[in-house]
N, CA, C and O atoms as CSV, one atom per row, in Angstrom:
chain,resi,resn,atom,element,x,y,z
A,1,UNK,N,N,-47.363,8.599,-59.061
A,1,UNK,CA,C,-46.902,7.569,-59.970
A,1,UNK,C,C,-48.012,6.563,-60.244
A,1,UNK,O,O,-48.861,6.305,-59.391
A,2,UNK,N,N,-47.990,6.015,-61.420
A,2,UNK,CA,C,-48.973,5.005,-61.779
A,2,UNK,C,C,-48.565,3.649,-61.194
A,2,UNK,O,O,-47.386,3.301,-61.148
A,3,UNK,N,N,-49.559,2.908,-60.755
A,3,UNK,CA,C,-49.277,1.583,-60.223
A,3,UNK,C,C,-48.938,0.619,-61.352
A,3,UNK,O,O,-49.485,0.706,-62.451
A,4,UNK,N,N,-48.032,-0.293,-61.059
A,4,UNK,CA,C,-47.719,-1.341,-62.023
A,4,UNK,C,C,-48.863,-2.347,-62.009
A,4,UNK,O,O,-49.290,-2.797,-60.946
A,5,UNK,N,N,-49.356,-2.696,-63.192
A,5,UNK,CA,C,-50.458,-3.650,-63.262
A,5,UNK,C,C,-49.951,-5.050,-62.975
A,5,UNK,O,O,-48.870,-5.438,-63.417
A,6,UNK,N,N,-50.743,-5.798,-62.232
A,6,UNK,CA,C,-50.387,-7.176,-61.934
A,6,UNK,C,C,-50.636,-8.024,-63.170
A,6,UNK,O,O,-51.554,-7.764,-63.949
A,7,UNK,N,N,-49.815,-9.023,-63.331
A,7,UNK,CA,C,-49.994,-9.945,-64.446
A,7,UNK,C,C,-50.061,-11.374,-63.922
A,7,UNK,O,O,-49.612,-11.678,-62.817
A,8,UNK,N,N,-50.627,-12.226,-64.739
A,8,UNK,CA,C,-50.754,-13.639,-64.419
A,8,UNK,C,C,-50.050,-14.443,-65.491
A,8,UNK,O,O,-50.175,-14.143,-66.679
A,9,UNK,N,N,-49.310,-15.461,-65.083
A,9,UNK,CA,C,-48.731,-16.398,-66.042
A,9,UNK,C,C,-49.629,-17.632,-66.033
A,9,UNK,O,O,-49.786,-18.297,-65.009
A,10,UNK,N,N,-50.212,-17.923,-67.191
A,10,UNK,CA,C,-51.155,-19.026,-67.329
A,10,UNK,C,C,-50.487,-20.089,-68.179
A,10,UNK,O,O,-50.030,-19.805,-69.286
A,11,UNK,N,N,-50.427,-21.317,-67.668
A,11,UNK,CA,C,-49.790,-22.430,-68.358
A,11,UNK,C,C,-50.814,-23.540,-68.543
A,11,UNK,O,O,-51.465,-23.969,-67.591
A,12,UNK,N,N,-50.945,-23.995,-69.782
A,12,UNK,CA,C,-51.853,-25.107,-70.045
A,12,UNK,C,C,-51.173,-26.409,-69.635
A,12,UNK,O,O,-50.053,-26.688,-70.062
A,13,UNK,N,N,-51.850,-27.208,-68.807
A,13,UNK,CA,C,-51.267,-28.454,-68.320
A,13,UNK,C,C,-52.052,-29.678,-68.762
A,13,UNK,O,O,-51.620,-30.808,-68.535
A,14,UNK,N,N,-53.203,-29.464,-69.391
A,14,UNK,CA,C,-54.043,-30.577,-69.798
A,14,UNK,C,C,-54.710,-30.227,-71.119
A,14,UNK,O,O,-54.993,-29.061,-71.393
A,15,UNK,N,N,-54.959,-31.244,-71.932
A,15,UNK,CA,C,-55.591,-31.045,-73.225
A,15,UNK,C,C,-57.077,-30.748,-73.066
A,15,UNK,O,O,-57.707,-31.185,-72.103
A,16,UNK,N,N,-57.624,-30.010,-74.010
A,16,UNK,CA,C,-59.053,-29.690,-74.003
A,16,UNK,C,C,-59.874,-30.770,-74.696
A,16,UNK,O,O,-61.101,-30.676,-74.738
A,17,UNK,N,N,-59.226,-31.786,-75.235
A,17,UNK,CA,C,-59.946,-32.871,-75.906
A,17,UNK,C,C,-60.795,-33.608,-74.877
A,17,UNK,O,O,-60.310,-33.963,-73.802
A,18,UNK,N,N,-62.037,-33.832,-75.202
A,18,UNK,CA,C,-62.944,-34.531,-74.311
A,18,UNK,C,C,-63.754,-33.598,-73.432
A,18,UNK,O,O,-64.598,-34.061,-72.664
A,19,UNK,N,N,-63.520,-32.300,-73.523
A,19,UNK,CA,C,-64.276,-31.310,-72.766
A,19,UNK,C,C,-65.161,-30.527,-73.723
A,19,UNK,O,O,-65.056,-30.681,-74.940
A,20,UNK,N,N,-66.014,-29.705,-73.184
A,20,UNK,CA,C,-66.937,-28.924,-74.019
A,20,UNK,C,C,-66.166,-28.007,-74.957
A,20,UNK,O,O,-65.064,-27.555,-74.644
A,21,UNK,N,N,-66.764,-27.743,-76.110
A,21,UNK,CA,C,-66.088,-26.927,-77.125
A,21,UNK,C,C,-65.831,-25.502,-76.650
A,21,UNK,O,O,-64.838,-24.887,-77.038
A,22,UNK,N,N,-66.717,-24.978,-75.815
A,22,UNK,CA,C,-66.498,-23.611,-75.346
A,22,UNK,C,C,-65.278,-23.500,-74.434
A,22,UNK,O,O,-64.699,-22.421,-74.308
A,23,UNK,N,N,-64.882,-24.604,-73.796
A,23,UNK,CA,C,-63.673,-24.573,-72.978
A,23,UNK,C,C,-62.433,-24.519,-73.863
A,23,UNK,O,O,-61.465,-23.838,-73.523
A,24,UNK,N,N,-62.445,-25.220,-74.982
A,24,UNK,CA,C,-61.346,-25.118,-75.940
A,24,UNK,C,C,-61.270,-23.730,-76.539
A,24,UNK,O,O,-60.182,-23.207,-76.780
A,25,UNK,N,N,-62.429,-23.136,-76.778
A,25,UNK,CA,C,-62.461,-21.775,-77.318
A,25,UNK,C,C,-61.912,-20.777,-76.300
A,25,UNK,O,O,-61.255,-19.805,-76.675
A,26,UNK,N,N,-62.174,-21.010,-75.039
A,26,UNK,CA,C,-61.638,-20.137,-73.994
A,26,UNK,C,C,-60.117,-20.235,-73.930
A,26,UNK,O,O,-59.429,-19.228,-73.765
A,27,UNK,N,N,-59.597,-21.458,-74.060
A,27,UNK,CA,C,-58.138,-21.632,-74.109
A,27,UNK,C,C,-57.542,-20.835,-75.259
A,27,UNK,O,O,-56.555,-20.121,-75.080
A,28,UNK,N,N,-58.133,-20.955,-76.429
A,28,UNK,CA,C,-57.621,-20.238,-77.599
A,28,UNK,C,C,-57.723,-18.730,-77.415
A,28,UNK,O,O,-56.839,-17.992,-77.848
A,29,UNK,N,N,-58.796,-18.266,-76.775
A,29,UNK,CA,C,-58.966,-16.828,-76.540
A,29,UNK,C,C,-57.891,-16.283,-75.603
A,29,UNK,O,O,-57.507,-15.117,-75.700
A,30,UNK,N,N,-57.413,-17.124,-74.703
A,30,UNK,CA,C,-56.328,-16.708,-73.803
A,30,UNK,C,C,-54.958,-16.783,-74.476
A,30,UNK,O,O,-53.977,-16.266,-73.942
A,31,UNK,N,N,-54.886,-17.422,-75.644
A,31,UNK,CA,C,-53.616,-17.537,-76.349
A,31,UNK,C,C,-52.945,-18.876,-76.142
A,31,UNK,O,O,-51.761,-19.032,-76.438
A,32,UNK,N,N,-53.688,-19.840,-75.638
A,32,UNK,CA,C,-53.141,-21.171,-75.399
A,32,UNK,C,C,-53.659,-22.126,-76.468
A,32,UNK,O,O,-54.434,-21.726,-77.337
A,33,UNK,N,N,-53.236,-23.376,-76.409
A,33,UNK,CA,C,-53.701,-24.350,-77.384
A,33,UNK,C,C,-52.862,-25.610,-77.382
A,33,UNK,O,O,-53.284,-26.643,-77.903
A,34,UNK,N,N,-51.682,-25.534,-76.803
A,34,UNK,CA,C,-50.818,-26.710,-76.703
A,34,UNK,C,C,-50.373,-26.860,-75.255
A,34,UNK,O,O,-50.192,-25.871,-74.544
A,35,UNK,N,N,-50.200,-28.095,-74.831
A,35,UNK,CA,C,-49.793,-28.368,-73.463
A,35,UNK,C,C,-48.412,-27.767,-73.208
A,35,UNK,O,O,-47.543,-27.802,-74.080
A,36,UNK,N,N,-48.217,-27.223,-72.029
A,36,UNK,CA,C,-46.985,-26.568,-71.551
A,36,UNK,C,C,-46.730,-25.213,-72.193
A,36,UNK,O,O,-45.662,-24.639,-71.983
A,37,UNK,N,N,-47.648,-24.692,-72.948
A,37,UNK,CA,C,-47.508,-23.337,-73.482
A,37,UNK,C,C,-47.956,-22.357,-72.404
A,37,UNK,O,O,-48.945,-22.601,-71.713
A,38,UNK,N,N,-47.241,-21.261,-72.261
A,38,UNK,CA,C,-47.558,-20.251,-71.254
A,38,UNK,C,C,-47.787,-18.904,-71.903
A,38,UNK,O,O,-47.173,-18.577,-72.919
A,39,UNK,N,N,-48.672,-18.126,-71.310
A,39,UNK,CA,C,-48.914,-16.755,-71.735
A,39,UNK,C,C,-49.011,-15.891,-70.491
A,39,UNK,O,O,-49.296,-16.382,-69.399
A,40,UNK,N,N,-48.772,-14.606,-70.665
A,40,UNK,CA,C,-48.948,-13.653,-69.577
A,40,UNK,C,C,-50.108,-12.747,-69.928
A,40,UNK,O,O,-50.155,-12.173,-71.016
A,41,UNK,N,N,-51.036,-12.624,-69.007
A,41,UNK,CA,C,-52.227,-11.798,-69.197
A,41,UNK,C,C,-52.343,-10.822,-68.035
A,41,UNK,O,O,-51.871,-11.094,-66.931
A,42,UNK,N,N,-52.976,-9.681,-68.297
A,42,UNK,CA,C,-53.232,-8.706,-67.245
A,42,UNK,C,C,-54.258,-9.290,-66.280
A,42,UNK,O,O,-55.207,-9.954,-66.696
A,43,UNK,N,N,-54.060,-9.039,-64.998
A,43,UNK,CA,C,-54.967,-9.556,-63.975
A,43,UNK,C,C,-56.185,-8.637,-63.872
A,43,UNK,O,O,-56.117,-7.568,-63.265
A,44,UNK,N,N,-57.302,-9.066,-64.473
A,44,UNK,CA,C,-58.556,-8.324,-64.346
A,44,UNK,C,C,-59.714,-9.315,-64.245
A,44,UNK,O,O,-59.519,-10.526,-64.357
A,45,UNK,N,N,-60.905,-8.795,-64.034
A,45,UNK,CA,C,-62.068,-9.657,-63.820
A,45,UNK,C,C,-62.382,-10.529,-65.021
A,45,UNK,O,O,-62.784,-11.681,-64.856
A,46,UNK,N,N,-62.209,-10.010,-66.215
A,46,UNK,CA,C,-62.508,-10.765,-67.429
A,46,UNK,C,C,-61.598,-11.987,-67.543
A,46,UNK,O,O,-62.074,-13.097,-67.782
A,47,UNK,N,N,-60.318,-11.789,-67.377
A,47,UNK,CA,C,-59.357,-12.890,-67.470
A,47,UNK,C,C,-59.576,-13.876,-66.325
A,47,UNK,O,O,-59.485,-15.087,-66.530
A,48,UNK,N,N,-59.864,-13.376,-65.126
A,48,UNK,CA,C,-60.131,-14.267,-63.994
A,48,UNK,C,C,-61.346,-15.151,-64.268
A,48,UNK,O,O,-61.348,-16.325,-63.897
A,49,UNK,N,N,-62.371,-14.608,-64.908
A,49,UNK,CA,C,-63.548,-15.397,-65.254
A,49,UNK,C,C,-63.228,-16.483,-66.257
A,49,UNK,O,O,-63.740,-17.598,-66.158
A,50,UNK,N,N,-62.381,-16.164,-67.227
A,50,UNK,CA,C,-61.977,-17.153,-68.216
A,50,UNK,C,C,-61.171,-18.271,-67.557
A,50,UNK,O,O,-61.346,-19.447,-67.878
A,51,UNK,N,N,-60.297,-17.896,-66.644
A,51,UNK,CA,C,-59.494,-18.890,-65.928
A,51,UNK,C,C,-60.391,-19.788,-65.083
A,51,UNK,O,O,-60.178,-20.999,-65.023
A,52,UNK,N,N,-61.385,-19.205,-64.434
A,52,UNK,CA,C,-62.294,-20.001,-63.609
A,52,UNK,C,C,-63.005,-21.062,-64.445
A,52,UNK,O,O,-63.253,-22.171,-63.972
A,53,UNK,N,N,-63.326,-20.719,-65.672
A,53,UNK,CA,C,-64.038,-21.652,-66.536
A,53,UNK,C,C,-63.172,-22.852,-66.922
A,53,UNK,O,O,-63.696,-23.947,-67.128
A,54,UNK,N,N,-61.861,-22.663,-67.023
A,54,UNK,CA,C,-60.964,-23.742,-67.463
A,54,UNK,C,C,-59.908,-24.056,-66.409
A,54,UNK,O,O,-58.799,-24.472,-66.745
A,55,UNK,N,N,-60.246,-23.858,-65.140
A,55,UNK,CA,C,-59.267,-24.036,-64.062
A,55,UNK,C,C,-58.713,-25.446,-63.984
A,55,UNK,O,O,-57.627,-25.643,-63.438
A,56,UNK,N,N,-59.425,-26.434,-64.512
A,56,UNK,CA,C,-58.965,-27.820,-64.491
A,56,UNK,C,C,-57.968,-28.114,-65.605
A,56,UNK,O,O,-57.383,-29.197,-65.639
A,57,UNK,N,N,-57.767,-27.166,-66.518
A,57,UNK,CA,C,-56.852,-27.361,-67.651
A,57,UNK,C,C,-55.580,-26.524,-67.533
A,57,UNK,O,O,-54.637,-26.739,-68.295
A,58,UNK,N,N,-55.531,-25.580,-66.601
A,58,UNK,CA,C,-54.407,-24.641,-66.534
A,58,UNK,C,C,-53.860,-24.517,-65.114
A,58,UNK,O,O,-54.507,-24.891,-64.136
A,59,UNK,N,N,-52.650,-23.980,-65.041
A,59,UNK,CA,C,-52.043,-23.555,-63.774
A,59,UNK,C,C,-51.799,-22.062,-63.878
A,59,UNK,O,O,-51.419,-21.562,-64.937
A,60,UNK,N,N,-52.018,-21.350,-62.782
A,60,UNK,CA,C,-51.894,-19.902,-62.791
A,60,UNK,C,C,-50.938,-19.476,-61.682
A,60,UNK,O,O,-50.998,-19.985,-60.563
A,61,UNK,N,N,-50.055,-18.535,-62.011
A,61,UNK,CA,C,-49.184,-17.950,-60.999
A,61,UNK,C,C,-49.154,-16.449,-61.191
A,61,UNK,O,O,-49.145,-15.955,-62.319
A,62,UNK,N,N,-49.138,-15.727,-60.082
A,62,UNK,CA,C,-49.096,-14.262,-60.125
A,62,UNK,C,C,-47.656,-13.811,-60.281
A,62,UNK,O,O,-46.737,-14.369,-59.681
A,63,UNK,N,N,-47.487,-12.790,-61.099
A,63,UNK,CA,C,-46.142,-12.234,-61.329
A,63,UNK,C,C,-46.092,-10.840,-60.744
A,63,UNK,O,O,-45.058,-10.176,-60.818
């Protein structure tokens, strides 16, 4: 049987205003852009790297 892929629920908790533009672009690339908006992403190295870059703007929980 194939393993079920792990997913992450990413919630934006802080605005990107006042931070570098590439951090706002990273938020948009993840599908975020407004405070309290949540998205679910597959747990892989690429997404983890994006989260690390904006860890001060988001909350992450494993599903």
